[in-house]
N, C-alpha and C positions, 0 to 999 in steps of 0.2 A: 648734476654732474660737474665736478670741478674741472675747469678747463686746464689744458696743459700749457704752462708758461715755458717758453724756450729760454733756458738760462745756462747756456753753454759758455764755458771759459770766461764767465763774468760774475764775480762774487758780489754778494750784497754788501752794502756799506756797513761799517762797523761803528757802533756807538761807544763813546767813552763810558766810564763806570757811572751808572745812574741809580737812583733809589727813589722809592715812594714810601712815605709813612701814611698809611691809610687808617684814618680814625673813624671807625664804623660804630654803629649802635651796639654791636655785640662784642667786637674785638678791635684792638689796635694792632696793626701789623706793619713790620718793616720788611720790604723786599728790595734786595740789591741786585741790579741787572748789569750784564755786560754782553759783548758779542754782537751779532748782526742786528742792525736796527729793525729789520723786518720782523724778527722773532728773537728778541733778546733772551739770553740764558740767565736763569736765576742762579746767582752766586750765593745768596744767603736769604733765609726766610725765617722770621720769628714773629710770634704773635702773643698777645696777652689778652685774655678774656676779661676785659674791664667792665662790660655790661653797662655802658653809658646810657643806653636807652631803656634800661630796666625800670627806672623811676618815672619815665614820661607818662606811662599809662596811669600811674598813681597820682602824681601831683604836678606833672609837667616840668620836673627838674631833674638834673643829673644828681644822683645821690652823693653824699659825702664819702661813702664807701667806694663808689666808682671813681670819684675824683682822686681818692687816696691810692687806688690801683693805677690810675692813668699817669700820674705825675712821674713816678720812677720809671715807668715804661717809656715815656717820651724822653726822659733824661738819658736812659740807656741807649735808645735808638739814635738820638742825636750824637752821643759819644761814639757809637759804633760807626756812624757815617764819617765822622772825622778820622777815626782810626783806619777805616778802609779807603780813605782818600776819595770819597765820592765826589764827582765833578758836578753832577746835576741832581739836586735833591728837590723833590716836590712833596709837600705835606698837605694832605687834603682831608677835609672833614665832611661828613654826610648828615643824615637825618637827625641823629641825637643832638649834636651840637647846634645844628640849624634850628631845631624846634624847641630846644630847652629854654626855659625862662632864664636860667643861669649859664647859658652857653657862652656869654661874654667872659665870664670868670674863667672858663676852661681855655678860651683863646688867650687870655692874659697869662695863664700858666705856661702855655706853649711859647708865647712870645718871650717870656722871661728866660726860657731855655734856649733862645736863639732860633726858634722855629717860626717861619712865616706860614701860617695856615691859610689855604684856599678853602673857603666855605662854598661847597658845591650846592647848587640848587637841585631840586628833584629832576628837572629836565636835564641838567648837566650829568647827573648820575645815569639817567636813562640812555643818553647819547654815548657816554663812555662805556656802559655795559654792552650796548649794541656793537660798538667798535671792537670791544674785547672778543665778542663771539666771532665777528668777521675776521679778526686777526688769526683765529685758530680754525675757523670753518669758513673759508672765503666764499663758498657757494651757498651759505646759509640763506634759507628762504622761509621765513616764518616770524614768530613772535619771540623776542628775547624777554625773559622774566627774571629780574634780579631781586631776590628776596634777601633783605638785610634785617637787622634787628628792629629798625624803626620805620622802614618804608619798603614798598614794593614798586619797582620801576618796570614799565613795559616799553618796548621799542619794536617797531616793525622793520625788519631787515630783508632786503633782496637786492640783487644786482650789485652787490658789494657796497651798498650804501645804507645808512640809517635814515628812516623816513619818520612816520608818526611816532610820537613818544608821549608818555604820561607817567605821573608819579602819584602814588596813593599812600595814605598813612596806615599801611597794613603790614608793618614789620612783624617778625615772628615774636618779638617781645610784647606786642600789643594784642596778639590774637587771643591769648588766654583770657583776658578780661572780656572780650567780646563773646567768646564761647560760654563764659560763665553766666551771661545774661539770659541764656535760653538756647534750646536746641537749634533753632533756625536763625538766630541773630546774625551769625557770621555770614550765612548764605544771603540773607536779605541785605546786609550792609554791602557786601561785595557786589551783589547784583545791581544795587542802586548806583554805586560808584562807577562800575564798569559801564552801565547804561548812560549815566549822565555825561561821561567822558567820551561817548561815541565809540566804545570798543566792543559792544555786544556782538558776539559771533565773529569777531575780527580775525580769528585764527582758523576758521573753517577750512579743512583740507590741508592744513599746514602744521608743522610741529611747533612745540614750545621748547626753546633752548633755555635750559635751567642754569642760572648763575646764583652763587651764594652757598655758604657753608652748610646751612640747614637743609637745603634741597640736595646738596651733594651727600649729606649724611643719609638721607632717605635712599639714595641710589646705592650707597655702600651696603646698607641693610639688604636691599633687594639682591645685590650681587652675591652676598653671603648666603641668603636663603636659596638662591638658584644655583649655587656652586659654580658661578661664572668662572671660567678657567684663567682669566687674566686679572691682575690686581689694578689695572689701569682703568680709571673712571671716565676719562674724557671720551666722549662719543657713545657712552652707554645709553641704551634705549629702554624705555618702559612704556607700556600702553595703559589704557584706562583700567583694565582689569588688574594689572600689577599694582597700580596705586591703591585700589580698593583692598587688595589682599594685604598690602603693607599696613594700611590703617587698621585692619582687624588684628594683624600680628602685634602692632605696637600697643594696642589696647590690652593684650593678654600676656605679653612677654615682660619679664622682670628686668629692672635696671641692671641687676647683676649679670644676667645673661647678655644684655646689650653691651656691657663693658668688656665682655670677653670676645666680641667680634673684632677681627683684625681690621686696622685702619679706620675704625669708626671712632671719631673724636668724642671723648667722654664729655667734653664741654657742650656738645650738640645733642646729647641724649635727652636732656630736659625739654627741648623744643621740637623733638621729632613729631609728636602728635599734632602740634600747632602747624608745623610745616606741611604735614600730610593733609590736614583738614583744609588749609588754604589752597593747596594745589588741586585737590578734588573739586572744590567749588569753582576755582578759576578755570579749570578745564571745561566745566559745564558752561560757564558764562562765555568763554571764548570759542566754544565748540571745537575743542582740540582733542584728538584721540591718541597722540603720541608725544612723548617728551624725550629730549636728548640732553645729556649733561655736557656742559662746557667747562673745561678746567680754567679757561680764561674769562676774565670779567673786567671790572672797572679799572683795575690797575694797568692791565695790559692794554685796555682800550685807550687810556690816557696817552700811552706811547703811540699807539696805532693812529690816533687822530692827527698827530704831528707829522706823519710821513707824507712825502710827495707821492703823486699818483703812480709813478713808475715803480717806486719802492713798494708801495702798498700792493701792487699787482703781482708781485712775486709769489710763487707757490711756497708756502712756509715749510712744507715737507722737504722740498728740494733745497731750500736755503739751509735748513738744519742739517741735511745730509752732506751738503758741501762743507759746512762748518765742522762736522764730525770727521769728514775725510781730511780736511786741512789739519785738524788737531792730531788725529791718530794714524793717518796714512803716511806713506813714504814719498809719493810722487804727486806733486800738484797737478790738478786737472786730469789725472789719469782716468777717473771715473767717467768723465764726459767723453773722452776718446773711446773708452771701452764701450760705452753705450752706442756711439755712432757706429762702431765696428760690428757689433752683433745685430744692430737694427735690421739689416736686410733679411735676416732669417725669420723675422716675425711679422713682416708685412704691415698692414694698416691696422694694428691693434687699437682697440678703443682707448680713449684718453685715460680711463680709470686704470687700465693695465699699463699703458705706456709710462705714466708717471711713477708707478711702482717699480717697473723694470729699470727706469732711470735711477731711482733711489737705490736699488740694489747694486747697480754698477758703481754709484758714488761710494757705497759702503763696502765695496769688494776688497778693500785693502786694510780694513780696520782690525782684522784678526791676526795680523802678522806677528805681534808681540806675544800672543797666547801660546801656551804649550801646544805643540802640534797635535797631541792626542785629544785636545779639547777645543780646537778651532771651530769645529762644526757647532758645538754647544755655545761657543762665543757668538757665532752668527745668530743663533736662536735668541740669545739673551739681548743682543743689540736691537733686534727687530721687535721682539715682544715687549721688552721692558724699557726701551729707550724713551726719552722724553719728547716724543714726536706729537705733532698736532696735524690736523687735516688728514687724518687716517683713522679708520675704525678697526675693530677686531679682525674683520675679514682682510683688510689691507695689511695689517700686521702679520697675519698668517702667511700671506703670499710672499711678503718681504722676507719673513723668517725662513720659509721653505727655499727660496732662491739662495739665501746666504748659507743655509745649512748644507745644501747640495754643493754650492761653489766652494765651501771650505772643507769639502771632503766627506760629508756625512752620507753620501750615497743617495739612493732613490727612495728611501723610506720617508714617511711623514710622521715624525714623533709627536706625542701629545704636547700641547693641546691643539695642534694645527687642525686635526681632523674634526675638532669640535667647532672650529671657527670659520672654516671655508670648505666648499664642496670639492670632491675629488678631482673634477676636471680642471678647476682653477689651480689646485695644487700641482697637478701634472704640468700645467703651463709654466708654473714657477720653477719646477724642476728643470725644464728645458732652458729657462733663463740662467739658472745656476750652472748647468753644464757648459753653456756658451761662455759665461763669465770665467769659469774654470779653465776653459781652453784659452781664452784671451790672456788670462794672467800667466799661464805657463808659456804660451807662445812668445809673449812680449817681455817676460821677466819683470813686468810692472812698469816699463819705461815706454816712451812715446813712439820711438822710431819704428819698431816692427809693426805696430798697429797702423801707423800712417802709411807704410809702404806695402801693406797687404790688404786683401779684401776677402770677406766671406760672401758666398752666394749659394743659393739653393734653388732646385727645381723639384719636380715630383719624385725624382729618383736619386739625385745626387746632392751632396753637401760639399761644396768646393771651397778650398782655401787657396787663393791665388797669391803667389809670392814671386819675387824676383830671384834670379839666379844667385845674386850676391847674398841672399838670406837663406840659401839652402841649408847651411850648417845649423841654423836655428831650429830646423824641423827635426827634433830628436825623437827617440822612441817614446818618451813620455808625452810629447806633444801629439804624436801620432795616436797614442792610446786615447787621449782626451778627444781628439778629433773624431775617432771612430765611436767613442761612447756617445757623443752628441749626435752624430749621424744616426746611430742605432735608435736613440730615443725619439728621433724624428722620422723613423722608418725610411731612412735613406742610406746610401753608401757614401763613405768618405772618399774624396778625391783631392789630390794635390795638383794644382795647375799653375801655369804661367812660367814654368822653368824653360 
């Protein structure tokens, strides 16, 4: 359970514009970040599938073709960083450059373009991947598996820290050659490597957090086959049976049909079979029954490693919601005040509910620019499709229901909410939405009326306690919203304190 961090009226630190050029075995990617240091926002993202690790399994070298693809990509990325006035650029290289016989030649190319490349060790990669998962899933407790083109990194994470880690030469671009040697060659090789490193059954009873484009492509395929109602991959879960079904599907489905699947990268189709085969064997060796997808990995982990403990301890969902409110809302810190104001009605809710209610309050003003006829739909879109982390489909559904109701959508639960969360939880979120809706109308979105009034409830009454000076604020519209909330909670509305 993710603990609730108290983050009232104190926003996270903001980073200057930073960027990472990630030189992987399969792709070279530029990501430019800005915003809160705890959970920086991606401003720009571009990749080139250079396949630097493709030749390693053949002759231990980066091929001339891959070199030819890499150089203009690096030149463009360096130029873009200059144009975007990036203040902090890190350029890192992983297994392909580290292991290639001609890796030095590649580093010389980068140096000539003005790029200083950090050559990460396998352990560096594992630690960064572990931190990447913790950045997005702070309560992660299990094994992080980062599958790249040239290597597989494992890291044990729990209590917000990265513990044991290991790196293996089992990148997706190397798996095909192993499988070609015989039916059980991959299984035997992985078993020996895992056993020799002391990782046998290390994941028993815990999930595997999957990092890397090839494993994310597997999850995209499963989402498509299961008609999962959200396009958001972060937090998506699969069990052992799902992995085996995927492997059978991949063996029989044409590449043409795979290319028609939305959001499935065409560049990953060729390695789906290898990614699935390795995942199946790894789950057996680690004794893992469930996997979760992490949208964050090495790049985000490099940022997360540099945070001080206080900043790292912040709840990324609430940090992002604060940032969204700061950008799109009208009144600073109004969401925190609103959350304090409605809190007495909901008693000691479990932490998993409390943080979602807080996030809903923070986002309660993000729809004001929308056409009034579509504000409820705007609430759904923000919650369901926003670039949130530390939240799964269930959490998105509750957040969406609260905002849908708060923005005037009423007491219905539109699709796909009923597919993502049980009715009793959606009913709870509707009450949050009605309370938010009352607070917004009562206060006009400003601080004073919230600070001078108090909501309270018992078994029969839902009271709004106000001072005589604020009597004129209690209009017919406020009264209707007061009564609507009271009715939803099976109470009578009462105005007191006059």
